[in-house]
ROLUM-405988 format. One line per 2 residues: number of its first residue (from 1); for each residue y, x, z of N, C-alpha, C. Coordinates in Angstrom, 2 decimals, decimal comma. Each point is the difference from the previous one (the first is absolute). Layout:
N
NUM = Y X Z Y X Z Y X Z; ...;
***
This chain:
276
1 = 21,33 -74,87 70,43 0,14 1,44 -0,26 1,48 0,28 -0,14; 0,37 1,20 0,41 1,38 0,41 -0,05 0,37 0,33 -1,43;
3 = 1,03 -0,64 -0,57 0,41 0,27 -1,38 0,41 1,43 -0,20; 0,60 0,57 0,96 0,44 1,41 -0,12 -1,18 0,92 -0,08;
5 = -1,02 -0,27 0,75 -1,22 0,82 0,01 -0,69 -0,08 -1,35; -0,04 -1,22 -0,53 -0,65 -0,16 -1,33 0,76 0,77 -1,07;
7 = 1,28 0,00 0,08 0,81 0,72 -1,00 -0,23 1,50 0,09; -0,13 0,54 1,22 -0,25 1,44 0,19 -1,33 0,40 -0,59;
9 = -1,00 -0,92 0,26 -1,33 0,28 -0,54 0,02 0,03 -1,52; 0,76 -0,92 -0,57 0,10 -0,06 -1,48 0,66 1,24 -0,55;
11 = 1,07 0,41 0,66 0,69 1,21 -0,43 -0,91 1,22 0,10; -0,77 0,02 1,11 -0,92 1,12 0,20 -1,06 0,01 -1,07;
13 = -0,51 -1,20 -0,31 -1,03 -0,13 -1,02 0,50 0,46 -1,35; 1,21 -0,39 -0,34 0,59 0,41 -1,27 0,22 1,51 -0,04;
15 = 0,42 0,58 1,08 0,22 1,44 0,07 -1,26 0,79 -0,23; -1,11 -0,47 0,50 -1,30 0,67 -0,18 -0,37 0,03 -1,47;
17 = 0,20 -1,14 -0,66 -0,33 -0,07 -1,44 0,85 0,96 -0,81; 1,20 0,19 0,31 0,89 0,92 -0,72 -0,45 1,43 0,16;
19 = -0,41 0,36 1,21 -0,51 1,34 0,24 -1,25 0,28 -0,82; -0,89 -0,97 -0,08 -1,23 0,17 -0,78 0,32 0,19 -1,48;
21 = 0,93 -0,77 -0,49 0,37 0,11 -1,41 0,61 1,36 -0,32; 0,79 0,54 0,83 0,60 1,32 -0,21 -1,06 1,10 -0,02;
23 = -0,95 -0,07 0,86 -1,07 1,01 0,07 -0,85 -0,04 -1,27; -0,26 -1,21 -0,45 -0,81 -0,16 -1,21 0,71 0,60 -1,22;
25 = 1,27 -0,27 -0,06 0,79 0,51 -1,13 0,06 1,52 0,05; 0,22 0,53 1,19 0,04 1,45 0,13 -1,32 0,64 -0,39;
27 = -1,07 -0,60 0,46 -1,32 0,55 -0,34 -0,28 -0,06 -1,48; 0,37 -1,13 -0,60 -0,20 -0,14 -1,43 0,83 1,02 -0,78;
29 = 1,20 0,22 0,48 0,87 0,97 -0,67 -0,58 1,40 0,10; -0,56 0,31 1,20 -0,62 1,32 0,16 -1,20 0,18 -0,94;
31 = -0,76 -1,08 -0,13 -1,17 0,07 -0,90 0,44 0,24 -1,43; 1,02 -0,72 -0,42 0,49 0,14 -1,38 0,53 1,41 -0,24;
33 = 0,79 0,46 0,96 0,53 1,36 -0,12 -1,11 1,03 -0,06; -1,02 -0,19 0,85 -1,12 0,93 0,02 -0,74 0,03 -1,33;
35 = -0,19 -1,22 -0,56 -0,69 -0,08 -1,28 0,80 0,70 -1,09; 1,31 -0,24 0,00 0,85 0,62 -1,01 0,01 1,52 0,13;
37 = 0,17 0,47 1,23 0,02 1,45 0,23 -1,34 0,62 -0,39; -1,11 -0,66 0,38 -1,32 0,51 -0,36 -0,21 0,03 -1,49;
39 = 0,48 -1,05 -0,67 -0,13 -0,04 -1,46 0,78 1,13 -0,67; 1,21 0,23 0,50 0,82 1,07 -0,57 -0,66 1,36 0,20;
41 = -0,51 0,21 1,22 -0,67 1,28 0,31 -1,23 0,19 -0,89; -0,78 -1,08 -0,13 -1,21 0,08 -0,84 0,36 0,29 -1,45;
43 = 1,06 -0,63 -0,48 0,42 0,22 -1,39 0,45 1,44 -0,22; 0,81 0,50 0,95 0,47 1,37 -0,14 -1,14 1,00 0,06;
45 = -0,97 -0,25 0,86 -1,16 0,90 0,13 -0,82 -0,02 -1,28; -0,19 -1,21 -0,50 -0,79 -0,15 -1,23 0,70 0,66 -1,17;
47 = 1,31 -0,16 -0,08 0,75 0,58 -1,10 -0,03 1,52 0,06; 0,09 0,55 1,21 -0,01 1,44 0,13 -1,39 0,58 -0,27;
49 = -1,01 -0,78 0,26 -1,37 0,50 -0,16 -0,51 -0,14 -1,43; 0,34 -1,10 -0,63 -0,57 -0,30 -1,30 1,01 0,10 -1,15;
51 = 1,14 0,58 0,24 0,97 0,10 -1,08 -0,51 0,98 -1,06; 0,39 -0,20 -1,25 -0,44 0,84 -1,11 0,51 1,42 0,18;
53 = -0,88 0,98 -0,20 0,44 1,39 0,17 0,99 0,39 -1,09; 0,88 0,89 0,33 0,96 0,48 -0,98 -0,74 0,84 -1,05;
55 = 0,36 -0,13 -1,26 -0,68 0,78 -1,04 0,22 1,50 0,21; -1,09 0,79 -0,30 0,11 1,43 0,15 0,94 0,58 -1,05;
57 = 0,86 0,88 0,41 0,90 0,67 -0,92 -0,67 1,28 -0,46; -0,16 0,14 -1,31 -0,70 1,16 -0,55 0,83 0,63 -1,11;
59 = -0,41 1,20 -0,38 0,60 0,69 -1,14 -1,14 0,66 -0,77; 0,06 -0,09 -1,33 -1,04 0,57 -0,87 0,54 1,25 -0,69;
61 = -0,77 1,08 0,10 0,37 1,27 -0,60 -1,02 0,36 -1,08; 0,46 0,33 -1,19 -0,86 0,50 -1,08 0,17 1,52 -0,08;
63 = -1,10 0,71 0,20 0,08 1,46 0,04 -1,00 0,60 -0,98; 0,14 1,30 -0,25 -0,91 0,69 -0,92 -0,16 1,46 0,41;
65 = -1,13 0,57 -0,40 -0,29 1,40 0,25 -0,82 0,56 -1,15; 0,32 1,22 -0,45 -0,65 0,56 -1,19 -0,61 1,37 0,27;
67 = -1,08 0,28 -0,73 -0,61 1,32 -0,01 -0,30 0,37 -1,46; -0,09 1,29 -0,28 -0,30 0,46 -1,36 -1,51 0,14 -0,18;
69 = -0,48 -0,53 -1,13 -1,43 0,07 -0,31 -0,23 0,92 -1,20; -1,04 0,81 0,09 -0,42 0,81 -1,14 -0,98 -0,81 -0,86;
71 = -0,05 0,33 -1,27 -0,89 -0,72 -0,91 -1,45 0,16 0,40; -0,72 -1,10 0,10 -1,43 0,04 0,33 -0,87 -0,51 -1,15;
73 = 0,64 -0,43 -1,09 -0,76 -0,46 -1,17 0,86 0,20 -1,24; -0,64 0,54 -1,04 0,69 0,22 -1,28 -0,85 -0,56 -1,13;
75 = 0,65 -0,70 -0,91 -0,68 -0,53 -1,19 0,66 0,63 -1,21; -0,76 0,83 -0,73 0,52 0,68 -1,19 -0,59 -0,69 -1,22;
77 = 0,87 -0,45 -0,88 -0,43 -0,70 -1,21 0,44 0,79 -1,23; -0,84 -0,07 -1,04 0,33 0,69 -1,25 -0,46 -0,82 -1,20;
79 = 0,78 0,04 -1,05 -0,34 -0,76 -1,22 0,28 0,86 -1,22; -0,87 -0,15 -0,99 0,18 0,72 -1,26 -0,18 -0,98 -1,15;
81 = 1,03 -0,12 -0,82 -0,08 -0,76 -1,25 0,41 0,97 -1,10; -1,00 0,69 -0,57 0,27 1,06 -0,96 0,01 -0,56 -1,42;
83 = 1,21 -0,21 -0,51 0,14 -0,52 -1,36 0,23 1,13 -1,01; -0,10 1,23 0,49 0,25 1,14 -0,90 -1,21 0,31 -0,88;
85 = -1,17 -0,41 0,43 -1,20 0,29 -0,77 -0,79 -1,28 -0,25; -0,36 -0,24 -1,24 -0,74 -1,20 -0,37 -1,47 0,35 -0,21;
87 = -0,85 -0,96 0,34 -1,45 0,15 -0,21 -0,46 -1,13 -0,91; -0,94 0,35 -0,87 -0,44 -0,96 -1,01 -0,81 -1,12 0,61;
89 = -0,87 0,32 0,97 -0,86 -1,01 0,60 0,26 -0,12 1,49; -0,46 -1,11 0,55 0,12 -0,22 1,45 -0,81 1,02 0,77;
91 = -1,19 0,35 -0,53 -0,87 0,96 0,68 0,65 1,38 0,10; 0,71 0,41 -1,06 0,67 1,30 0,03 1,09 0,03 1,07;
93 = 0,79 -1,06 0,08 1,07 -0,07 1,01 -0,59 -0,05 1,40; -1,08 -0,75 0,14 -0,65 -0,09 1,32 -0,57 1,34 0,42;
95 = -0,58 0,74 -0,94 -0,56 1,31 0,30 1,10 0,99 0,41; 1,13 -0,06 -0,69 1,12 0,88 0,35 0,56 -0,35 1,37;
97 = 0,05 -1,29 0,32 0,47 -0,41 1,31 -0,94 0,43 1,11; -1,30 -0,02 -0,29 -1,00 0,40 1,01 0,15 1,47 0,36;
99 = 0,41 0,82 -0,95 0,21 1,42 0,29 1,10 0,16 1,05; 1,06 -0,75 -0,15 1,10 0,06 0,98 -0,46 -0,52 1,36;
101 = -0,75 -1,11 -0,01 -0,48 -0,60 1,25 -0,89 0,98 0,76; -0,94 0,64 -0,70 -0,92 0,94 0,65 0,75 1,20 0,57;
103 = 1,01 0,48 -0,74 0,79 1,14 0,47 0,76 -0,36 1,28; 0,59 -1,19 0,02 0,75 -0,45 1,18 -0,94 -0,15 1,20;
105 = -1,16 -0,60 -0,19 -0,96 -0,19 1,09 -0,46 1,34 0,56; -0,26 0,96 -0,88 -0,46 1,32 0,44 1,06 0,70 0,83;
107 = 1,24 -0,05 -0,48 1,09 0,67 0,73 0,26 -0,68 1,35; -0,08 -1,33 0,05 0,23 -0,70 1,26 -1,13 0,24 1,00;
109 = -1,23 0,11 -0,49 -1,13 0,23 0,90 0,11 1,37 0,67; 0,68 0,93 -0,66 0,17 1,33 0,60 0,90 -0,04 1,23;
111 = 0,73 -1,11 0,15 0,88 -0,16 1,17 -0,71 -0,75 1,14; -1,29 -0,24 -0,17 -0,82 -0,72 1,01 0,52 -1,42 0,25;
113 = 0,46 -0,64 -1,06 0,42 -1,40 0,09 -1,21 -0,88 -0,29; -0,34 -0,94 0,87 -1,17 -0,86 -0,22 0,12 -0,78 -1,32;
115 = -1,13 -0,16 -0,68 0,00 -0,75 -1,27 0,48 -1,43 0,18; -0,23 -0,56 1,20 0,43 -1,37 0,25 1,51 -0,15 0,00;
117 = 0,70 1,14 0,14 1,47 -0,02 0,01 0,60 0,25 -1,38; -0,88 0,17 -1,00 0,46 0,34 -1,34 -0,44 -1,09 -0,99;
119 = 0,95 -0,51 -0,74 -0,29 -0,98 -1,05 0,57 0,54 -1,31; -0,89 0,32 -0,95 0,42 0,54 -1,29 -0,68 -0,81 -1,10;
121 = 0,76 -0,41 -0,97 -0,57 -0,76 -1,11 0,72 0,34 -1,30; -0,72 -0,15 -1,11 0,62 0,22 -1,32 -0,50 -1,08 -0,96;
123 = 0,80 -0,29 -0,97 -0,37 -1,01 -0,99 0,80 0,24 -1,28; -0,59 -0,33 -1,13 0,72 0,17 -1,27 0,98 -1,14 -0,24;
125 = 1,18 0,35 -0,41 1,02 -1,00 -0,32 0,14 -0,10 -1,52; -0,25 -1,17 -0,56 0,06 -0,12 -1,47 1,42 -0,12 -0,53;
127 = 0,17 0,50 -1,23 1,24 -0,19 -0,73 -0,28 -1,00 -1,12; 0,81 -1,05 -0,08 -0,24 -1,05 -0,98 0,91 0,17 -1,21;
129 = -0,52 -0,43 -1,13 0,77 0,07 -1,24 1,19 -0,95 0,04; -0,25 -1,22 0,49 1,06 -0,99 0,11 0,70 0,15 1,34;
131 = 1,20 -0,54 0,09 0,77 0,12 1,25 -0,51 -0,93 1,08; -0,62 -1,10 -0,41 -0,48 -0,97 0,99 -1,46 0,22 0,36;
133 = -0,39 -0,47 1,18 -1,38 0,14 0,45 -0,74 -1,34 -0,01; 0,69 -1,07 -0,36 -0,61 -1,31 0,09 -0,72 -0,34 -1,31;
135 = -1,12 -0,72 0,10 -0,73 -0,40 -1,21 0,87 -0,82 -0,93; -0,20 0,19 -1,30 0,74 -0,74 -1,02 -0,97 -0,89 -0,75;
137 = 0,27 -1,28 -0,06 -0,88 -0,93 -0,68 0,50 -0,26 -1,42; -0,91 0,12 -0,95 0,33 -0,28 -1,40 -0,48 -1,40 -0,34;
139 = 0,84 -0,83 -0,57 -0,44 -1,37 -0,34 -1,22 0,03 -0,91; -1,01 -0,80 0,36 -1,24 -0,06 -0,78 0,06 -1,13 -1,00;
141 = -0,72 0,13 -1,11 -0,06 -1,10 -0,98 -0,55 -1,26 0,64; 0,25 -1,10 -0,63 -0,48 -1,27 0,53 -1,51 0,03 0,20;
143 = -0,42 -0,49 1,14 -1,42 -0,08 0,30 -0,59 1,26 0,56; 0,78 1,06 0,19 -0,51 1,26 0,54 0,67 0,31 1,35;
145 = -0,65 0,88 0,76 0,50 0,36 1,32 0,87 1,25 -0,09; 1,12 -0,03 0,73 0,91 1,14 0,01 -0,31 0,91 1,18;
147 = -0,25 1,28 -0,26 -0,29 0,97 1,06 1,21 0,92 0,19; 0,32 0,38 1,27 1,14 0,89 0,21 -0,29 1,41 -0,49;
149 = 1,00 0,67 -0,46 -0,12 1,39 -0,42 0,83 0,87 0,94; -0,48 1,21 0,31 0,65 0,88 0,95 0,66 1,18 -0,74;
151 = 1,06 0,55 0,60 0,61 1,19 -0,62 -1,00 1,15 -0,05; 0,05 0,80 -1,00 -0,95 1,11 -0,13 0,47 1,19 0,84;
153 = -0,98 0,76 0,57 0,29 1,18 0,81 0,06 1,20 -0,93; 1,07 0,77 0,14 0,17 1,18 -0,85 -0,34 1,30 0,73;
155 = 0,08 0,01 1,34 -0,30 1,22 0,76 -0,12 -0,35 1,49; -0,37 1,04 0,78 -0,12 -0,17 1,46 0,72 1,15 0,71;
157 = 0,48 -0,31 1,19 0,65 0,99 0,84 -0,77 0,12 1,32; 0,33 1,09 0,73 -0,62 0,21 1,32 0,87 -0,66 1,07;
159 = -0,64 -0,72 0,91 0,69 -0,55 1,18 -0,82 0,37 1,23; 0,65 0,62 0,99 -0,68 0,43 1,23 0,85 -0,43 1,19;
161 = -0,67 -0,47 1,04 0,70 -0,35 1,25 -0,74 0,62 1,19; 0,77 0,46 0,98 -0,56 0,66 1,18 0,72 -0,51 1,25;
163 = -0,78 -0,20 1,06 0,58 -0,35 1,31 -0,77 0,76 1,08; 0,74 0,74 0,81 -0,61 0,79 1,07 0,66 -0,38 1,32;
165 = -0,84 -0,34 0,98 0,51 -0,37 1,33 -0,37 1,09 1,00; 1,02 0,51 0,68 -0,20 1,04 1,01 0,39 -0,54 1,36;
167 = -0,86 0,24 1,00 0,29 -0,48 1,36 -0,22 1,13 1,00; 0,72 -0,11 1,10 -0,16 0,98 1,08 0,38 1,41 -0,44;
169 = -0,90 0,96 0,26 0,29 1,40 -0,33 0,08 0,25 -1,50; -0,63 -0,87 -0,78 0,02 0,19 -1,45 1,39 -0,21 -0,60;
171 = 0,90 -0,62 0,75 1,36 -0,22 -0,49 0,68 1,33 -0,33; -0,40 1,04 0,69 0,59 1,33 -0,24 -0,32 0,53 -1,40;
173 = -0,96 -0,63 -0,68 -0,39 0,45 -1,34 0,68 -0,82 -1,10; 1,00 -0,76 0,37 0,69 -0,85 -0,97 0,56 0,81 -1,16;
175 = 0,68 1,11 0,29 0,62 0,79 -1,05 -1,05 0,58 -0,96; -1,17 0,36 0,54 -1,05 0,55 -0,85 -0,55 -1,06 -0,95;
177 = -0,12 -1,22 0,50 -0,47 -1,09 -0,86 1,01 -0,28 -1,10; 1,26 -0,01 0,37 1,07 -0,25 -0,98 -0,05 1,07 -1,10;
179 = -0,23 1,25 0,38 -0,05 1,10 -0,98 -1,17 -0,18 -0,96; -1,16 -0,44 0,52 -1,18 -0,22 -0,86 0,28 -1,10 -1,03;
181 = 0,59 -1,08 0,43 0,30 -1,10 -0,92 1,08 0,40 -1,01; 0,95 0,78 0,47 1,08 0,42 -0,88 -0,52 0,93 -1,09;
183 = -0,98 0,82 0,35 -0,60 0,92 -0,99 -0,63 -0,77 -1,14; -0,56 -1,16 0,30 -0,63 -0,84 -1,03 0,98 -1,01 -0,60;
185 = 1,26 0,20 0,22 1,07 -0,84 -0,55 -0,17 -1,48 0,39; -0,36 -0,20 1,27 -0,24 -1,36 0,50 1,22 -0,59 0,70;
187 = 1,14 0,66 -0,08 1,26 -0,52 0,57 -0,18 -0,54 1,42; -0,37 0,86 0,96 -0,31 -0,48 1,36 1,21 -0,52 0,75;
189 = -0,24 -0,98 0,86 1,01 -0,52 0,93 -0,67 -0,23 1,34; 0,75 0,22 1,07 -0,58 -0,07 1,35 0,70 -1,05 0,84;
191 = -0,80 -0,77 0,71 0,52 -0,94 0,99 -0,64 0,36 1,33; 0,85 0,19 1,01 -0,50 0,40 1,31 0,27 -1,09 1,04;
193 = -0,93 -0,09 0,95 0,12 -0,97 1,10 -0,24 0,72 1,33; 0,44 -0,62 1,04 -0,26 0,49 1,35 -0,49 -1,16 0,86;
195 = -0,95 0,28 0,86 -0,52 -1,02 0,93 0,27 0,48 1,41; 0,82 -0,72 0,78 0,35 0,46 1,35 -1,19 -0,06 0,96;
197 = -0,17 1,06 0,77 -1,05 0,01 1,04 0,47 -0,79 1,21; -0,93 -0,30 0,90 0,36 -0,75 1,22 1,00 0,79 0,84;
199 = -0,15 1,32 0,02 0,91 0,84 0,79 1,42 -0,07 -0,55; 0,13 0,03 -1,33 1,34 -0,07 -0,61 0,60 -1,40 0,15;
201 = -0,84 -1,02 -0,06 0,50 -1,36 0,24 0,55 -0,12 1,42; -0,73 0,58 0,96 0,44 -0,05 1,40 1,32 0,75 0,18;
203 = 0,12 1,14 -0,68 1,25 0,78 0,11 1,18 -0,78 -0,56; -0,21 -0,66 -1,15 1,08 -0,79 -0,61 0,36 -1,19 0,88;
205 = -1,00 -0,60 0,65 0,26 -1,15 0,89 0,82 0,43 1,21; -0,29 1,17 0,56 0,78 0,50 1,13 1,45 0,22 -0,41;
207 = 0,19 0,51 -1,20 1,37 0,21 -0,49 0,73 -1,34 -0,17; -0,74 -1,01 -0,41 0,61 -1,33 -0,14 0,41 -0,56 1,36;
209 = -0,81 0,24 1,01 0,34 -0,46 1,36 1,24 0,74 0,53; 0,07 1,29 -0,28 1,17 0,77 0,42 1,25 -0,48 -0,74;
211 = -0,17 -0,36 -1,26 1,12 -0,54 -0,77 0,51 -1,29 0,63; -0,93 -0,85 0,44 0,39 -1,26 0,65 0,75 0,28 1,30;
213 = -0,48 0,98 0,77 0,66 0,34 1,27 1,43 0,50 -0,24; 0,18 0,80 -1,05 1,34 0,50 -0,31 0,93 -1,14 -0,40;
215 = -0,54 -0,97 -0,74 0,82 -1,16 -0,36 0,41 -0,80 1,24; -0,94 -0,16 0,93 0,29 -0,73 1,23 1,07 0,74 0,82;
217 = -0,13 1,32 0,09 0,98 0,78 0,75 1,40 -0,17 -0,59; 0,08 0,01 -1,33 1,30 -0,17 -0,66 0,57 -1,39 0,27;
219 = -0,86 -1,01 -0,03 0,46 -1,37 0,25 0,50 -0,16 1,43; -0,70 0,62 0,94 0,42 -0,10 1,40 1,35 0,70 0,22;
221 = 0,21 1,10 -0,73 1,26 0,73 0,16 1,16 -0,73 -0,67; -0,26 -0,53 -1,20 1,08 -0,59 -0,79 0,13 -1,50 0,25;
223 = -1,13 -0,68 0,09 0,02 -1,46 0,07 -0,01 -0,59 1,39; 0,03 0,86 1,02 0,01 -0,50 1,39 -1,20 -0,91 0,25;
225 = -1,19 0,45 -0,39 -1,23 -0,75 0,21 -0,83 0,65 1,08; -0,84 -0,80 0,63 -0,94 0,51 0,98 -1,40 -0,42 -0,45;
227 = -0,69 0,94 -0,61 -1,30 -0,31 -0,62 -1,12 0,26 0,99; -0,93 -0,95 0,04 -1,12 0,11 0,93 -1,28 0,47 -0,67;
229 = -1,12 -0,58 0,40 -1,31 0,46 -0,46 -0,30 -0,49 -1,42; -1,02 0,64 -0,61 -0,47 -0,40 -1,33 -0,88 -1,23 0,14;
231 = 0,29 -1,01 -0,81 -0,80 -1,23 0,01 -1,13 0,08 -1,02; 0,30 0,50 -1,21 -1,03 0,08 -1,04 0,35 1,10 -0,98;
233 = -1,06 0,53 -0,65 0,15 1,02 -1,04 -0,86 -0,41 -1,19; 0,61 -0,10 -1,17 -0,72 -0,37 -1,22 0,13 1,13 -1,02;
235 = -1,16 0,46 -0,48 -0,01 1,05 -1,01 0,14 -0,65 -1,38; 1,10 0,26 -0,67 0,27 -0,61 -1,30 -0,18 1,00 -1,14;
237 = -0,71 1,10 0,25 -0,17 1,05 -1,00 -0,68 -0,54 -1,26; -1,12 -0,71 0,17 -0,74 -0,51 -1,16 0,85 -0,96 -0,81;
239 = 0,76 -0,86 0,68 0,84 -0,97 -0,70 1,08 0,69 -0,83; 0,52 1,11 0,51 1,09 0,69 -0,71 -0,49 0,65 -1,28;
241 = -1,31 0,24 -0,13 -0,54 0,65 -1,18 -0,54 -0,99 -1,02; 0,10 -1,30 0,29 -0,50 -1,02 -0,91 1,11 -0,49 -0,92;
243 = -0,44 -0,47 -1,17 0,97 -0,60 -0,91 0,26 -1,44 0,43; 0,89 -0,73 -0,67 0,31 -1,37 0,44 -1,19 -0,95 0,06;
245 = -1,11 0,40 -0,66 -1,19 -0,86 -0,01 -1,03 0,43 1,03; 0,37 0,96 0,88 -0,90 0,43 1,05 -1,05 0,99 -0,46;
247 = 0,24 0,68 -1,14 -0,98 0,93 -0,55 0,49 1,43 0,15; -0,90 0,87 0,46 0,33 1,41 0,11 -0,52 0,70 -1,26;
249 = 0,88 0,42 -0,91 -0,46 0,56 -1,28 -0,81 1,28 0,13; 0,12 0,70 1,14 -0,73 1,26 0,16 -1,16 -0,11 0,98;
251 = -0,30 -1,20 0,45 -1,17 -0,19 0,85 0,01 0,80 1,28; 1,17 0,14 0,62 0,08 0,76 1,26 0,31 1,46 -0,19;
253 = -0,04 0,49 -1,24 0,33 1,39 -0,28 1,52 0,14 -0,15; 0,47 1,23 0,18 1,42 0,30 -0,17 0,17 0,77 -1,31;
255 = 0,78 -0,54 -0,90 0,21 0,64 -1,30 0,96 1,18 0,15; -0,38 1,13 -0,60 0,84 1,20 0,04 0,69 0,14 -1,35;
257 = 1,31 0,10 0,04 0,78 0,09 -1,23 -0,39 1,25 -0,81; 0,15 -0,12 -1,32 -0,29 1,13 -0,89 0,86 1,21 0,38;
259 = -0,65 1,16 0,03 0,72 1,22 0,32 0,05 0,32 1,48; -0,52 -0,90 0,84 0,01 0,23 1,45 -1,44 0,09 0,51;
261 = -0,18 0,68 1,13 -1,33 0,15 0,60 -0,12 -0,78 1,31; 1,10 -0,59 0,46 -0,03 -0,78 1,23 0,73 -1,32 -0,20;
263 = -0,23 -0,93 0,93 0,68 -1,29 -0,04 0,19 -0,49 1,43; 1,11 -0,70 0,28 0,21 -0,52 1,36 -0,86 -1,22 0,27;
265 = -0,53 -0,06 1,21 -0,71 -1,20 0,47 0,84 -0,59 1,13; 0,40 -1,25 -0,15 0,91 -0,62 0,95 -0,65 -1,18 0,70;
267 = 0,07 0,00 1,33 -0,45 -1,13 0,81 1,23 -0,83 0,38; -0,08 -1,30 -0,19 1,10 -0,89 0,39 -0,49 -0,95 1,09;
269 = 0,84 -0,19 1,02 -0,34 -0,84 1,14 1,08 -1,06 0,22; -0,43 -1,15 0,48 0,91 -1,07 0,41 -0,22 -0,21 1,50;
271 = 0,97 0,41 0,81 -0,15 0,01 1,46 0,96 -1,01 0,61; -0,54 -0,85 0,86 0,81 -1,00 0,69 0,17 0,43 1,46;
273 = 1,28 0,12 0,43 0,33 0,37 1,38 0,60 -1,21 0,73; -0,18 -0,02 1,31 0,64 -1,03 0,82 1,32 0,52 0,51;
275 = 1,00 -0,85 -0,05 1,32 0,35 0,53 0,09 -0,45 1,45; 0,56 0,87 0,84 0,14 -0,35 1,41 1,25 -0,84 0,22;
***
């Protein structure tokens, strides 16, 4: 065999192997690059799809709206403790008190006030010889039982109490009831309440919403805010009328100050808006 021919064949054979190795490396590199690029794309897609949403930006507005309420319930109370006249017995004082009670009931019935709305009672109040009202025990001789002794009663006085509750149209007769009690020297005092109707509650709530809108308008003008839709509305009216222990002392009624015939009823709202 020709040595030169064998050498050419060897060179050719070696050249073929080199070409194969280069193709393999290139292909492997392409695969690796493709995997890396695909992984990056998948990661970016996943991150954009499943990333945590940005927290909503909100603003909370506390607003209020008020309407005037007229008295819908009046409670007139009267008390008499007459120490100017003494009675010898309890029965005499009780009889004198009954005369006052019957007179008051008769005068009140003339105003067409239901008996269920009237509470009148009288009782004799004793006057004691000693200053104390507690039993006094005297030491007993040895072997005997000691019994308490009570202060002796020297006289009795008249005590009368009256309570009249007026509701609805009967409230207009408050002054007449006061005059009847005053005539019998019962020292009358009046407490008035108002109970808001659904219509008045709705009117006050609308005013509270308008108050919130005015606050938002001011904030947008001054604070450079862009306020969006309402997210939630919470009526905090009941909470505002409770004491620190969660108790409403008037049971939903509105107390009217002495000397006045009306009282404000206020609705308070807590409104959450979304910021754009």
